[in-house]
N, CA and C of each residue as an Amber inpcrd file, in Angstrom:
protein
   246
 132.3370000 -62.7180000  -9.9010000 131.2100000 -63.5270000  -9.4860000
 131.5760000 -65.0000000  -9.6550000 131.4270000 -65.7460000  -8.5830000
 131.7780000 -67.1620000  -8.6370000 130.5320000 -68.0040000  -8.9020000
 130.7730000 -69.2610000  -9.1520000 129.6800000 -70.1860000  -9.3830000
 128.8510000 -70.3580000  -8.1110000 129.4920000 -70.3050000  -6.9490000
 128.7830000 -70.4600000  -5.6820000 127.7740000 -69.3300000  -5.4610000
 128.0270000 -68.1450000  -6.0010000 127.0730000 -67.0470000  -5.8660000
 125.7720000 -67.3440000  -6.6140000 125.8500000 -68.1260000  -7.6610000
 124.6490000 -68.4740000  -8.4180000 123.7730000 -69.4530000  -7.6400000
 124.3450000 -70.2220000  -6.7320000 123.5960000 -71.2200000  -5.9820000
 122.9410000 -70.6530000  -4.7370000 123.2800000 -69.4450000  -4.3530000
 122.7070000 -68.8610000  -3.1440000 121.2740000 -68.4140000  -3.4170000
 120.3960000 -68.5160000  -2.4120000 119.0100000 -68.0600000  -2.6040000
 118.9590000 -66.5650000  -2.8670000 118.0890000 -66.1780000  -3.7600000
 117.9170000 -64.7670000  -4.0710000 116.4420000 -64.4200000  -3.9690000
 116.1730000 -63.1620000  -3.7740000 114.7850000 -62.7010000  -3.7230000
 114.3900000 -62.1410000  -5.0760000 113.1870000 -62.4640000  -5.5050000
 112.6550000 -61.9420000  -6.7550000 111.7480000 -60.7840000  -6.3820000
 112.0660000 -59.5890000  -6.8770000 111.3040000 -58.4170000  -6.4700000
 110.5160000 -57.7900000  -7.6190000 111.0360000 -57.7910000  -8.8170000
 110.3630000 -57.1310000  -9.9370000 109.5980000 -58.1640000 -10.7630000
 108.3420000 -58.3730000 -10.3980000 107.5100000 -59.3470000 -11.0920000
 106.2710000 -58.6340000 -11.6070000 105.9670000 -58.7820000 -12.8800000
 104.7140000 -58.2000000 -13.3830000 103.5130000 -58.8530000 -12.7060000
 102.4150000 -58.1490000 -12.6390000 101.2150000 -58.6260000 -11.9530000
 100.6240000 -59.8760000 -12.6000000 100.8290000 -60.0520000 -13.8880000
 100.2230000 -61.1950000 -14.5700000 101.1710000 -62.3910000 -14.6930000
 102.2460000 -62.4140000 -13.9080000 103.2020000 -63.5160000 -13.9140000
 103.2560000 -64.1680000 -12.5280000 103.6250000 -65.4400000 -12.5240000
 103.8160000 -66.1680000 -11.2830000 105.2470000 -66.6820000 -11.2320000
 105.8290000 -66.6630000 -10.0660000 107.1860000 -67.1690000  -9.8840000
 107.1100000 -68.4140000  -9.0140000 107.7060000 -69.4930000  -9.4980000
 107.7550000 -70.7390000  -8.7490000 109.1810000 -70.9160000  -8.2520000
 109.3170000 -71.0060000  -6.9250000 110.6350000 -71.1520000  -6.3200000
 110.6650000 -72.4720000  -5.5670000 111.6500000 -73.2980000  -5.8740000
 111.8010000 -74.5710000  -5.1720000 112.1890000 -74.2930000  -3.7230000
 111.6450000 -75.0460000  -2.7620000 111.9430000 -74.7830000  -1.3480000
 113.4280000 -74.8200000  -1.0060000 114.2090000 -75.6360000  -1.7160000
 115.6510000 -75.6720000  -1.4390000 116.3650000 -74.4230000  -1.9520000
 115.7590000 -73.7450000  -2.9070000 116.3570000 -72.5370000  -3.4480000
 115.8520000 -71.2790000  -2.7630000 114.8470000 -71.4100000  -1.9190000
 114.2500000 -70.2640000  -1.2530000 115.0540000 -69.9030000  -0.0050000
 114.8400000 -68.7010000   0.4760000 115.4880000 -68.2870000   1.7170000
 114.8790000 -69.0430000   2.8960000 115.6950000 -69.3200000   3.9060000
 115.2330000 -70.0650000   5.0760000 114.2790000 -69.2140000   5.8980000
 113.2550000 -69.8690000   6.4490000 112.2930000 -69.1800000   7.2960000
 112.5290000 -69.5620000   8.7450000 112.0720000 -68.7010000   9.6410000
 112.1720000 -69.0200000  11.0550000 111.1480000 -70.0990000  11.3790000
 111.5850000 -71.1220000  12.0900000 110.7030000 -72.2400000  12.4180000
 109.8140000 -71.8870000  13.6040000 108.6410000 -72.4950000  13.6450000
 107.6960000 -72.2780000  14.7310000 108.1020000 -73.1670000  15.9020000
 108.1120000 -72.6000000  17.1020000 108.4300000 -73.3630000  18.2960000
 107.1700000 -74.0650000  18.7670000 107.1010000 -75.3870000  18.5590000
 105.8860000 -76.1270000  18.8820000 105.6950000 -76.3420000  20.3830000
 106.7330000 -76.1130000  21.1730000 106.5760000 -76.3080000  22.6180000
 105.6830000 -75.2260000  23.2290000 105.5410000 -74.1110000  22.5520000
 104.7010000 -73.0220000  23.0570000 103.2460000 -73.1410000  22.6100000
 102.9630000 -74.0840000  21.7230000 101.6000000 -74.2630000  21.2420000
 100.8020000 -75.0760000  22.2530000  99.5620000 -74.7570000  22.4060000
  98.6990000 -75.4860000  23.3300000  97.9940000 -76.6290000  22.6310000
  96.9790000 -77.1750000  23.2770000  96.1890000 -78.2310000  22.6720000
  95.3220000 -77.6610000  21.5600000  95.1330000 -78.4590000  20.5300000
  94.3030000 -78.0290000  19.4150000  92.8360000 -78.2270000  19.7860000
  92.0160000 -77.1960000  19.6810000  90.5990000 -77.3800000  20.0050000
  89.9190000 -78.2480000  18.9410000  89.1880000 -79.2740000  19.4150000
  88.4840000 -80.1720000  18.5030000  87.0610000 -80.3770000  19.0100000
  86.1580000 -80.4780000  18.0760000  84.7870000 -80.7920000  18.4490000
  84.6830000 -82.2920000  18.7500000  83.5760000 -82.6920000  19.3310000
  83.3850000 -84.0970000  19.6820000  83.3780000 -84.9750000  18.4380000
  82.7730000 -84.4880000  17.3690000  82.7150000 -85.3030000  16.1460000
  84.1010000 -85.4770000  15.5250000  84.9240000 -84.4490000  15.5880000
  86.2830000 -84.5590000  15.0660000  87.0900000 -85.5380000  15.9110000
  86.9660000 -85.4400000  17.2270000  87.6880000 -86.3470000  18.1250000
  87.2700000 -87.8000000  17.8890000  85.9530000 -88.0520000  17.7310000
  85.4820000 -89.4020000  17.4640000  85.9480000 -89.9090000  16.1010000
  85.9680000 -89.0270000  15.1100000  86.4410000 -89.4220000  13.7790000
  87.9130000 -89.8070000  13.8150000  88.7200000 -89.0530000  14.5260000
  90.1360000 -89.3730000  14.6280000  90.3730000 -90.6640000  15.4080000
  89.5730000 -90.9040000  16.4360000  89.6930000 -92.1660000  17.1720000
  89.2800000 -93.3450000  16.2930000  88.2210000 -93.1740000  15.4920000
  87.7960000 -94.2350000  14.5790000  88.8780000 -94.5070000  13.5390000
  89.4980000 -93.4670000  13.0190000  90.5840000 -93.6350000  12.0560000
  91.7630000 -94.3600000  12.6900000  92.0980000 -94.0090000  13.9170000
  93.1970000 -94.6750000  14.6220000  92.8910000 -96.1620000  14.8130000
  91.6620000 -96.4800000  15.2350000  91.2750000 -97.8840000  15.4150000
  91.3080000 -98.6410000  14.0890000  90.8530000 -98.0120000  13.0200000
  90.8760000 -98.6340000  11.7010000  92.3070000 -98.9390000  11.2720000
  93.2150000 -97.9810000  11.4600000  94.6070000 -98.1910000  11.0510000
  95.2720000 -99.2860000  11.8770000  94.9770000 -99.3420000  13.1640000
  95.5280000-100.4050000  14.0100000  94.9980000-101.7590000  13.5470000
  93.6910000-101.8470000  13.2450000  93.1090000-103.0880000  12.7550000
  93.7510000-103.5210000  11.4410000  93.9760000-102.5850000  10.5270000
  94.5990000-102.9250000   9.2450000  96.0380000-103.4110000   9.4440000
  96.7750000-102.8080000  10.3780000  98.1410000-103.2720000  10.6510000
  98.1220000-104.6810000  11.2360000  97.1510000-104.9730000  12.1010000
  97.0390000-106.3160000  12.6610000  96.6820000-107.3360000  11.5810000
  95.8240000-106.9490000  10.6330000  95.4920000-107.8520000   9.5350000
  96.6950000-108.1170000   8.6380000  97.4950000-107.1130000   8.3760000
  98.7160000-107.3070000   7.5810000  99.6850000-108.2100000   8.3300000
  99.8380000-107.9870000   9.6380000 100.7160000-108.8280000  10.4410000
 100.2320000-110.2770000  10.4170000  98.9250000-110.4910000  10.5740000
  98.3700000-111.8360000  10.5160000  98.6470000-112.4810000   9.1610000
  98.4520000-111.7320000   8.0820000  98.6650000-112.2610000   6.7300000
 100.1250000-112.6460000   6.5260000 101.0410000-111.8090000   6.9740000
 102.4740000-112.1060000   6.8290000 102.8420000-113.3430000   7.6470000
 102.3170000-113.4330000   8.8560000 102.6120000-114.6030000   9.6850000
 101.9980000-115.8660000   9.0870000 100.8110000-115.7390000   8.4870000
 100.1760000-116.8740000   7.8270000 100.9890000-117.3210000   6.6190000
 101.4860000-116.3810000   5.8320000 102.3380000-116.7250000   4.6980000
 103.6340000-117.3750000   5.1480000 104.1010000-116.9720000   6.3060000
 105.3380000-117.5310000   6.8350000 105.1570000-118.8990000   7.4740000
 103.9280000-119.3570000   7.5840000 103.6560000-120.6800000   8.1150000
 103.5490000-120.7260000   9.6290000 103.2630000-119.6370000  10.2610000
 103.1890000-119.6110000  11.7230000 101.9320000-120.3000000  12.2480000
 100.9070000-120.4890000  11.4170000  99.6530000-121.0500000  11.8910000
  99.3700000-122.4360000  11.3160000 100.3780000-123.0580000  10.7040000
 100.1870000-124.3910000  10.1540000 100.3240000-125.4280000  11.2520000
  99.6600000-126.5590000  11.0440000  99.7310000-127.6560000  12.0010000
 101.0520000-128.3880000  11.7930000 101.8970000-128.4380000  12.8170000
 103.2110000-129.0520000  12.7030000 103.2100000-130.5070000  13.1460000
 102.0520000-131.1230000  13.3460000 101.9880000-132.5090000  13.8120000
 102.2710000-133.4990000  12.6880000 102.1870000-133.1130000  11.4450000
 102.3590000-134.0530000  10.3240000 103.7820000-134.2930000  10.0870000
């Protein structure tokens, strides 16, 4: 048995009912990935769609405020006539 055999993912099969096993994702066996190209549109209610649009607008506004603040700190809005 080599050291590399210890690093390979293994399956835990004999676990008592009152115990939990925590396996790090890097140590777990690989799973088959979901093909997202076959998924359709996610059904959303009107309130969910409006909430997501409001969140998007809020995030865009916050990014614009940060951009304005950075440009203001950089002196982009100072009067250069003096």
